[in-house]
N, C-alpha and C positions, 0 to 999 in steps of 0.2 A: 504494500500500500504506500502510495507516494503523496506527499503534501504538494498540492498544485496551486494553492492560493492561501494567503493569510491576510485577513482584513482586520485592521487595528483602528480603534477609535480612542485616541489619547485623552486622558483626564489629568487635571492638575489638582489632585486631592492628596491628603496626607498619606494614606496607605494605598488607595486604589489608583493605579497608574494608567490602566487601559482596559477596555473591553475588547475581546478578540473573537472573531469567527474564523474557522479553519476549514478548508475544503480538501478532500482526498480524491485523487484520481479524476478530478473534474466532474464527479457524480454524487458525492456525499459531503454534506456540510454539517459541522457541529458549531452551534452558536452559543454565546454566553460564557466563554472562558474569561478569566480575569487575570491581569497582571497585578500582583500585590507586592508592596514593599514591606518585608518583615524584618525581624531582628537579625536574620542571617543574610539579608539582601533580597533581591527580586526572586519571585517564584510565580508559577502559573497554577491557578485554581481551575479545576474542571467545572462545567456548569452544574449547579445544584439547586435544590429547593429546600425551603424550611419546613420541617415536620412539626406536628402538633406539640411535641415536647420541647421545641425550641432548638433542636439540633438540625444539622444540615446533612443531606444525603446527595451524593453525586447522581446526576441524571445519566451522564455518559462519561466513561473514563476508559483509558487503556488498561488492559489486563496485564500486559507484559511491561516490566519496568524499563527495559531498553527502549521500547517504543515510546513510553512516557518521557524518558530523558531526551529522545530525539525530537519529539514535539516541543518540549519546553525549550531546548537549545535553539531551535529554529525560530520560535516565537520571540524569544528574548533577543536574538540576533537582529531580527527585523525591528523590534521595538527600539533597540539601541540605536539603530541607524536613523529612525524617525526622530527620536529624542535629540540626537546629536544635530539634526537639521533644524531644530527649534520649531517644529510644527505642532506645538502644543494645541490640543483641541481640534485639530484637523482630522478629517476622516481619510484614510488611505487604504487602497487595495493594492497588494503587491503579489505578483506572480512569482512563484518559486521555481527556479530552473531545475 
């Protein structure tokens, strides 16, 4: 499975840095990922919903840790390029080679 598009909507908030949609093989999209600034640096949260008990449960997530790391690395790479270009708040769609 190949990442063919990463869509990032930058935010200028304390912890939430961006919303992300990611497309695989030009046929399957996962919406609602988040880039969060945590105590250990940036990380990617999978889309989730809040349960009745106040906890959150992922709606979609990679089962394989290597695949999760690959997704996170590519998203953070694209995010870093956009942030470095000072495009805060702008909506960008980038095709992944």
